[in-house]
C-alpha positions as CSV (number, residue, x, y, z in Angstrom):
1,M,2.7,-0.9,-7.4
2,I,3.9,-3.9,-5.5
3,I,1.9,-6.3,-7.7
4,N,3.8,-5.3,-10.8
5,N,6.9,-7.2,-9.5
6,V,5.1,-10.3,-8.4
7,F,4.7,-12.3,-11.5
8,A,7.7,-14.5,-12.4
9,R,8.7,-14.8,-16.0
10,D,9.0,-18.3,-17.4
11,A,10.9,-19.3,-20.6
12,G,7.8,-21.0,-22.0
13,L,5.8,-17.9,-21.7
14,D,8.2,-15.5,-23.5
15,A,5.8,-14.7,-26.3
16,C,2.9,-13.9,-24.0
17,D,5.0,-12.0,-21.6
18,A,6.7,-10.1,-24.4
19,A,3.3,-9.1,-25.8
20,I,2.4,-7.6,-22.4
21,V,5.7,-5.8,-22.1
22,S,5.2,-4.2,-25.6
23,R,1.6,-3.4,-24.6
24,Q,0.1,-5.7,-27.2
25,Y,-2.5,-6.9,-24.7
26,A,-5.0,-8.3,-27.3
27,Q,-2.1,-10.4,-28.7
28,A,-1.2,-11.7,-25.3
29,V,-4.8,-12.8,-24.7
30,N,-4.8,-14.6,-28.0
31,I,-1.5,-16.4,-27.3
32,A,-2.7,-17.4,-23.8
33,G,-6.0,-18.7,-25.3
34,Q,-4.0,-21.3,-27.2
35,H,-2.7,-22.9,-24.0
36,A,-5.9,-23.2,-21.9
37,S,-4.7,-26.3,-20.0
38,Q,-1.8,-24.5,-18.4
39,P,-2.3,-22.2,-15.4
40,E,0.7,-20.0,-16.3
41,F,-1.0,-18.9,-19.5
42,W,-4.2,-18.0,-17.6
43,L,-2.1,-15.8,-15.4
44,C,-0.6,-14.1,-18.4
45,K,-4.1,-13.7,-19.9
46,G,-5.4,-12.2,-16.7
47,R,-2.6,-9.7,-16.6
48,A,-3.3,-8.6,-20.2
49,Q,-7.0,-8.3,-19.4
50,A,-6.3,-6.2,-16.3
51,A,-4.2,-3.9,-18.5
52,L,-7.2,-3.6,-20.8
53,Q,-9.4,-2.6,-17.8
54,Q,-11.3,-5.9,-18.3
55,H,-11.4,-6.5,-14.5
56,A,-14.1,-9.1,-14.3
57,E,-12.5,-11.1,-17.1
58,A,-9.1,-10.8,-15.4
59,E,-10.5,-12.0,-12.1
60,A,-12.1,-15.0,-13.9
61,S,-8.7,-15.8,-15.6
62,F,-6.9,-15.8,-12.3
63,K,-9.5,-18.0,-10.7
64,Q,-9.2,-20.4,-13.6
65,A,-5.4,-20.5,-13.1
66,I,-5.9,-21.4,-9.4
67,A,-8.4,-24.1,-10.4
68,L,-5.7,-25.7,-12.5
69,K,-3.6,-26.2,-9.4
70,P,-0.4,-24.3,-10.1
71,Q,2.7,-24.9,-7.9
72,G,5.2,-22.8,-6.1
73,L,5.5,-19.2,-7.1
74,D,2.8,-19.5,-9.7
75,L,0.3,-20.4,-7.0
76,V,1.4,-17.4,-4.8
77,S,1.3,-15.1,-7.8
78,A,-2.1,-16.3,-8.8
79,Y,-3.6,-15.3,-5.4
80,M,-1.8,-12.0,-5.4
81,L,-2.9,-11.1,-8.9
82,L,-6.5,-12.3,-8.1
83,G,-6.4,-10.1,-5.0
84,H,-5.2,-7.1,-7.0
85,A,-8.1,-7.6,-9.5
86,Q,-10.6,-7.8,-6.7
87,Q,-9.1,-4.7,-5.0
88,T,-9.3,-2.8,-8.3
89,T,-13.1,-3.3,-8.2
90,H,-13.2,-2.3,-4.5
91,N,-14.1,-5.8,-3.3
92,T,-11.8,-5.5,-0.3
93,T,-13.2,-8.5,1.5
94,A,-12.4,-10.8,-1.4
95,A,-9.0,-9.2,-2.0
96,L,-8.0,-9.7,1.6
97,A,-9.0,-13.3,1.5
98,S,-6.9,-13.8,-1.7
99,Y,-3.9,-12.0,-0.1
100,Q,-4.2,-14.1,3.0
101,Q,-4.0,-17.2,0.8
102,A,-0.9,-15.8,-0.9
103,L,0.6,-15.2,2.6
104,V,-0.2,-18.8,3.8
105,F,1.3,-20.4,0.7
106,S,4.4,-18.1,0.8
107,E,5.0,-19.0,4.5
108,Q,4.5,-22.7,3.8
109,Q,7.2,-22.6,1.1
110,N,9.5,-20.3,3.1
111,M,9.4,-17.6,0.5
112,R,10.4,-14.7,2.7
113,R,10.3,-12.1,-0.1
114,Y,6.7,-13.0,-1.0
115,V,5.6,-13.3,2.6
116,R,6.7,-9.6,3.0
117,I,4.9,-8.6,-0.3
118,A,1.8,-10.4,0.9
119,H,1.8,-8.5,4.2
120,N,2.2,-5.2,2.3
121,L,-0.6,-6.0,0.0
122,I,-2.8,-6.8,3.0
123,G,-1.8,-3.5,4.5
124,E,-2.6,-1.6,1.3
125,A,-6.0,-3.2,1.1
126,Y,-6.8,-2.4,4.7
127,Y,-5.5,1.2,4.2
128,G,-7.7,1.7,1.1
129,N,-10.7,0.4,3.1
130,G,-10.0,2.9,5.9
131,Q,-8.9,0.3,8.4
132,Y,-5.8,2.1,9.4
133,A,-4.9,0.1,12.6
134,E,-5.1,-3.1,10.7
135,S,-3.0,-1.7,7.9
136,L,-0.4,-0.6,10.3
137,Q,-0.1,-4.1,11.8
138,A,0.3,-5.6,8.3
139,F,3.0,-3.0,7.3
140,Q,4.8,-3.7,10.6
141,A,4.8,-7.4,9.9
142,G,6.3,-6.7,6.5
143,E,9.0,-4.4,7.9
144,K,10.3,-7.3,10.1
145,L,11.1,-9.2,6.9
146,A,12.8,-6.3,5.0
147,L,16.3,-7.3,3.8
148,N,17.7,-4.0,2.4
149,D,17.3,-0.3,2.6
150,D,14.8,-0.1,-0.3
151,E,12.5,-2.6,1.5
152,R,12.9,-0.9,4.8
153,A,12.2,2.5,3.3
154,D,9.0,1.1,1.7
155,S,7.8,-0.2,5.0
156,Y,8.6,3.0,6.9
157,V,6.7,5.3,4.5
158,H,3.7,2.9,4.5
159,E,3.7,2.9,8.3
160,A,4.0,6.7,8.4
161,L,0.8,6.9,6.2
162,S,-1.1,4.7,8.6
163,Y,0.1,6.6,11.6
164,Q,-0.9,9.9,9.9
165,Q,-4.4,8.5,9.4
166,L,-4.5,7.4,13.0
167,Q,-3.7,11.0,14.0
168,Q,-0.4,9.9,15.6
169,L,1.7,12.7,14.0
170,D,4.8,12.1,16.1
171,H,5.0,8.5,15.0
172,A,4.1,9.5,11.4
173,I,7.0,12.0,11.3
174,E,9.4,9.5,13.0
175,Y,8.7,6.8,10.4
176,Q,8.6,9.1,7.4
177,L,11.9,10.6,8.5
178,K,13.4,7.1,8.7
179,G,12.0,6.3,5.3
180,V,13.4,9.5,3.8
181,M,16.9,8.7,5.2
182,M,16.8,5.3,3.6
183,L,15.5,6.7,0.3
184,R,18.3,9.2,0.1
185,K,20.8,6.4,0.3
186,S,19.3,3.9,-2.0
187,A,16.3,5.1,-4.0
188,A,15.8,7.1,-7.2
189,P,16.1,10.9,-6.6
190,E,12.4,11.5,-7.3
191,Q,11.4,8.9,-4.6
192,Y,13.6,10.8,-2.1
193,A,12.1,14.1,-3.2
194,E,8.5,13.0,-2.9
195,G,9.2,11.4,0.4
196,S,10.7,14.6,1.6
197,L,7.7,16.7,0.5
198,V,5.5,14.3,2.4
199,L,7.7,14.7,5.5
200,A,7.5,18.5,5.3
201,Q,3.7,18.3,5.1
202,L,3.6,16.2,8.2
203,F,5.7,18.8,10.1
204,I,3.3,21.5,8.9
205,A,0.3,19.4,10.0
206,K,1.9,19.4,13.5
207,K,2.6,23.1,13.3
208,D,6.3,22.4,13.4
209,F,7.4,25.0,10.8
210,V,11.0,24.8,11.9
211,G,11.0,21.1,10.9
212,A,9.3,21.8,7.7
213,E,11.7,24.6,6.8
214,R,14.7,22.4,7.5
215,T,13.2,19.7,5.3
216,Y,12.5,22.0,2.4
217,Q,16.0,23.5,2.7
218,R,17.6,20.1,2.5
219,L,15.5,19.1,-0.4
220,M,16.2,22.4,-2.3
221,E,19.9,21.9,-1.8
222,Y,19.6,18.3,-3.0
223,A,17.7,19.2,-6.1
224,Q,20.1,22.0,-7.0
225,E,23.2,19.8,-6.5
226,N,21.7,16.9,-8.5
227,G,20.3,18.9,-11.4
228,G,16.7,18.4,-10.4
229,S,15.0,21.5,-11.8
230,F,11.5,20.1,-11.6
231,Y,11.9,19.3,-7.9
232,E,13.7,22.6,-7.2
233,A,10.6,24.3,-8.5
234,K,8.1,21.9,-6.8
235,T,9.9,22.4,-3.5
236,A,9.8,26.2,-3.9
237,I,6.1,26.1,-4.5
238,H,5.3,24.0,-1.4
239,W,7.8,25.9,0.6
240,A,6.1,29.1,-0.4
241,E,2.8,27.8,0.9
242,A,4.5,27.1,4.3
243,K,5.9,30.7,4.2
244,R,2.4,32.1,3.6
245,A,1.1,30.0,6.5
246,Q,3.6,31.7,8.8
247,G,2.7,35.2,7.4
248,D,6.0,35.6,5.5
249,T,4.5,36.8,2.2
250,A,7.8,38.3,1.0
251,G,9.5,35.0,1.4
252,A,6.7,33.2,-0.3
253,E,6.8,35.5,-3.3
254,T,10.5,35.0,-3.7
255,L,10.1,31.3,-3.8
256,L,7.2,31.5,-6.2
257,A,9.2,33.7,-8.6
258,Q,12.0,31.1,-8.5
259,A,9.5,28.4,-9.3
260,E,7.9,30.4,-12.1
261,T,11.3,31.0,-13.8
262,I,12.0,27.2,-13.8
263,S,8.5,26.4,-14.9
264,R,8.7,28.7,-17.9
265,K,12.0,27.0,-18.9
266,I,11.0,23.4,-18.6
267,Q,7.2,23.8,-19.5
268,D,5.9,21.1,-17.1
269,D,2.2,20.7,-16.7
270,E,2.3,19.7,-13.1
271,L,4.3,22.8,-12.1
272,T,2.0,25.0,-14.1
273,E,-1.0,23.6,-12.3
274,L,0.6,23.9,-8.9
275,L,1.6,27.5,-9.5
276,A,-1.9,28.4,-10.7
277,R,-3.4,26.8,-7.6
278,V,-1.1,28.6,-5.2
279,R,-1.4,32.0,-7.0
280,A,-5.2,31.6,-6.8
281,A,-5.2,30.9,-3.1
282,K,-5.4,33.8,-0.7
283,P,-2.2,34.7,1.0
């Protein structure tokens, strides 16, 4: 999630941060408790509490950090972390208010990267609340601040999600395709693969089986060329579903057999579950 990259490490917080990195969350809470006058430690404490699923306590810690008047990135981080804690408990109104504060302070300090992150967090909150037009506007604002292919890809796929929910499939396909092209150039292979699977499903939703077939074919070749057995099988499973939808049961069976061979070899739970679901479905 975006929020995982927001909190800036500080040399004076190495012990607390290290405890979080090593998942020693109770230890981090204990360390932070020894520095109650410093907002940075309240942020560390809140992050540890959030990891422990102590969401009310985490929210209180982030509010205490803000009350101690942090400066610069710490202030922006505090509002972003507070918003995330509030969003976790489905308090979208409060989360949006916190993210808006993070946006205001980021803009005041000309922190372009964090202005973009704030827009995306606002977009995610609106999206989770079913306010898709508002989420699209926020993601579009974030896209304008993207500085590299990774950031542009992130914006495009978020915009595609909003367009899909708004039943604007042409725009959803356009932006998902742009995102996938960026992901192929700069992202991890699994990100490109997942983005391609989403693109294929968008084509299918529009009854554009030619587009879906092309997408699955490209992804299959990519997985085979890059040693991605898992995604070779996952692509075959979803491609088989598309074949069935077109009445090509023989083609679907060939793909499922391919996936089953790989699944038996790598023993992956997700593939096993997907195969069982597809096999159980009526052709």
